[in-house]
MARBA-689564 format. One record per residue (C-alpha): x, z, y. Coordinates in steps of 0.1 Angstrom, whole numbers, plus 5000, padded with zeros to 4 digits. Each point is the difference from the previous one (the first is absolute). Layout:
<pts>
XZY ...
</pts>
This chain:
<pts>
569356514701 496249845003 497050194989 496749824989 496550135007 497149944976 496650115009 496749994980 496650175001 498350204972 496750164995 499850294979 496450114990 498950365003 498850214971 496750055021 498849935036 501850205026 497950085030 501050145035 498150015033 501049615007 498849854968 500949984962 502549824983 500449914966 503549874998 503550045018 501249695013 503750035007 502949815009 503350004983 503549925014 503149924979 503549995018 502749854978 503849995008 502449754989 500850194969 496450004989 499550395009 496450015008 498350275024 496149985002 497150205016 496449985005 497650035032 496350045004 498649785029 497450225017 497249835021 499650345021 503449885015 499049645005 502149924968 499149714973 501749914970 500749655014 501350145033 502450264985 501249704976 500849795032 501650305018 502450054968 500849634999 500849975038 503150264991 501549764972 502949935022 500450355012 500350134964 502249734989 502450075030 500450354990 497550215022 500150364991 497350265000 500850125036 500249665014 496549904981 498250295015 501349875036 499049654992 496250044986 497150215012 499250304975 497449874970 499649914966 502349685005 503050235014 499450224973 500349784969 503349845016 501450345009 499350194965 501149674980 503450025023 500150374988 499649944965 502549694998 502650225021 499850274972 500349764974 503349855016 501350345002 499050144966 498550305021 496450135004 498349915033 499950405008 503650014996 500949715025 497450155026 501350334996 496650154992 499550314979 499749904964 496349954991 498350214971 496650004986 497450105027 496350075001 498049715010 496549985011 497549814977 497349865021 495950004999 498449715015 496750035018 496650014980 497250214998 500750394998 499050004962 502449734993 503050155020 499550344984 500349804965 503149835011 501450345013 499150174967 502049734982 502850105025 499650394998 503450074988 501749775025 502050235024 499049785034 497049785002 499449745032 496449955006 498749715021 497250035022 497849835027 497350155022 497650104976 499650324982 503450125006 499650364992 497549934970 502649754982 502850245007 498050294986 499449794968 503849924999 500950365005 497350144972 501449734976 503550085008 500550385010 503750044999 501449665014 501149985033 498049765019 501049765030 497449745016 500149655014 496949875022 502349695009 498950025037 496350004993 499250325018 499850125039 501050305015 496550164999 499749954962 503350154997 499450295019 496850054977 501549994968 503550165005 499150344994 498149954969 502549764985 502850285009 497750224982 500049814968 503949985000 500449665016 503950035015 500249675015 497849725016 501549675004 499349785029 496550135007 499449805034 501149625008 503549965011 498549875032 498050315008 502650284985 501050105036 497050225000 501650244974 502750135025 497350275012 498650064964 501350334981 498849884963 500150274974 501449744976 503349835005 499249625013 502349734990 500849675015 499849684979 499049675016 501150195033 503650024989 502049724989 503850065012 502050295018 499749875035 496250115000 500650374990 500050145033 496849895012 498550104967 501250365001 497250165018 497449824979 501350064965 501850274977 501049734975 500749654994 499849764971 503149794994 499149674983 502549724991 497849735010 499350165035 503550075009 501549674988 502250124971 501950304988 502749985027 497550065029 498050284978 503250194997 500450015038 496350085003 500450304976 503150145016 498749985034 496450124991 501850334984 501950065033 496649985019 498550244974 497649784984 499050044965 500549704979 497849814976 501449684977 497349774994 499449674987 497549695000 498549914966 503149844982 502049994971 502950234990 502349755016 498450085035 500050404993 503550014988 501849995035 497650255015 501050274973 503250035013 498450195031 498050254979 502850265010 498850015034 496449994992 497350275002 497649784981 500849674978 497449784995 501649704976 497249984976 499449635007 501049884963 497650254986 497049795015 501349704981 498749844968 503749964991 503450065017 503249835001 502550044971 502550285004 497250155024 500350345017 499350304976 496750195009 499850324980 498050335008 499449925034 503549915006 501749675009 503749954989 502449785020 500749634988 502249924974 502849755009 498249734980 497150035023 501550035033 502950155019 
</pts>
């Protein structure tokens, strides 16, 4: 039965500017894919093109449109994974196919994929880069959150984190420099950060330079983000990192993300499930990976001025699995 694709772009304003080491954004610019079968059943999904990976909105839309004939001919998730490179375009198509299959079968995606039933899970809530006073104020607003993720650059690393810790003394802390450090800086700040209770440092060095981590014994667990996209890269990352961050826009969809999570577990990696800045539709498939995760970071919708209808439920630091009305 012939399937059709509709693709559109959307821009979702953020509640306030969000700053990381690469710059500041004020909106989430996303691509939405809808796949409809001959009976009018629709599956949909959202991806977030990311300039760090040389992706643009127009380029991702073009990549999706090049697969119209394949989708119409009945390509499945595994065939799609083999036919396209990992990235945002494949993510949107893969997750839309999962949603369509779930609706056609009147089952949830986790049942179709033989995954554990997801339950409400603690998610990180993120503080973006600012001066230490402002970051302390932001942490104070989140002081009852069970897990806080802090964006950092090269400047005032320990000072900023001390302000966050002082304002949120009971929260668990993880940090993300987004590739902005070098090994010397990491060596300088790792022990003070450990003393402040930081449990994980996400991608401190550029992916192109992280081979130097192989000889470094860090007092805080290191997590590969930009360095880790798909399962085939895990063996070379093993000497460098203790954890990996799985994001569906990197893996190119839930299909590869499931394989990555299972392979990472076998190799002894801890797992973080993360996200780009998008709506609940982008987060929904990733919640299915929460049973594998030590840390979940799916707070993108909390950064929005408003979210989609039937969005994920965020309550007391927990995120709930999606309702069928949203996805899956």
